[in-house]
N, C-alpha and C positions, 0 to 999 in steps of 0.2 A: 509386587513386582519391584524390581530395583529400577534405578534412574535409566541404565543402559536399554534395559527393555521397553521402558517407557518411552524413550527416544526413538527406538526402532520402530515401534507401533505407532507412534504420533507422526512419524517422518520428520523428525528434527534431531538435533543434537544434544548430548548431555550439557554442552556449555550453554546451549539456550536455555534448557530448563533450570539450570542453576542460576542464571540472569533472571528469569521469571520469577524464581523464588526470592532473588534479591529484591525484586520490585514488588513483593508481596501479591503477586498474581497466582502463584503456586505454592501450597504448603503441603507438607507431608510429615506425618508422624515418623519419629526415628526408631528403629529396632533397638534392642539391648546392645547390639553391637555398633550402634552409630549410623548404620545405613538408613537411608530414606527407604520408606515403604510406600509405593503407590498403588492405587487400585484403578478400576474401571473408569471411575468418575474423573481421574486425572487424564486419562486418554482423552475423554470428552472435552474437558477444559482446554487442554493443549490444542486439540482439534479446533476449537472454537477460536482460540487465539490466532492460529495460522491462517484459518478462513478468513477471519477479519482483517488481517494485514494484507492478504492476499488481495483484497477489494480495496485497499488504500486507507484503512485506518492505522493511526499510530498504535504502539503498544499501550499507552496511557489511555487512548480512546476504547482499548477493549476491556477496561476495569469494569463498567456497568454490566456488561455481558457476562463476564466471570462471576461477578457478584450475584447475578441473576441466576446463574446455574447453581451457584453454591447455595442459593436460597431455597433450592428445591424446584425451581420451575423447568419445564420440559425443554425450553429453549432458551438461549441467552438474550432473545430479543423480545422475550415475554415482558419485560419490565418498562416502567415509563422512561426511566433514565436511558436505557438502551435505544429507545424510539427517538429520544431528544439527540442523541449522538448521530443517529442516521440523519435527521433533520438538518443538524449543523454542518454536517460533512457535505450533504447535497447542496445546502446554501453556498458553502465554500467552492464546491466544483462548478455551481452555476456562475459564480463570481468570476472564476478564473476562465471559464469558456467565455463570459461576456468580454473579459479583457483580451482573450485571444482573438475573438471576432473582430475587436477594434484594431488589433495589431495587424491581422490580415487584411482589413479593409484599407489600412494605411499602405501596406505594401502593394496591393492591387493597384490603388491610385497612383503610387509612385511609378510602377512598371507601365502603367497605361500612358502616363505623361511621358515617360521615356522614350516609349515606342513610337508616340505621336511625333515626337521632335525627330527622332532618329529611327526608322524602321529597321534598319540593320545597325546595331552599335559598332563603333569602331573597335578594332582590335589593338590591344595595347602589347608591344613587344614583351615577351616573357610571361604573358597572362597563361592561366592555367587551361584555357579553352582554345584549342587550335582554330584558326580561319574556317576550315572546311565544315566544322561543326555549326559555325554561325551561319554558314551559307545554307544549311540544310533546315533551318528554321522557317 
């Protein structure tokens, strides 16, 4: 199949496919006329890339999964390098969640402190919140 058909079947664009090729994630033999010739395995590779990106992996993070599929494994996460990517990304997400928890705790403390001092905050002329909205709190 040609690149347009692959893009249609995989749910992406020909531009994205050419970019994947430039990054070494997608390779296709060329026909005598110079056109790329793709097979079913390419639909599967592109599907794997798109699925992994949808769950937050970068394009570079998808490389071990693509390599795993190319090596003939049934799934892209059958290989140790792919599992390591999952573990690393989960650790990154956990760290970000912890950081966000700290930010939230700080904001809750600031709000509690402000409300303890002034149960109904003053209204600054020209502020975005009309006085009647403050009174309904």
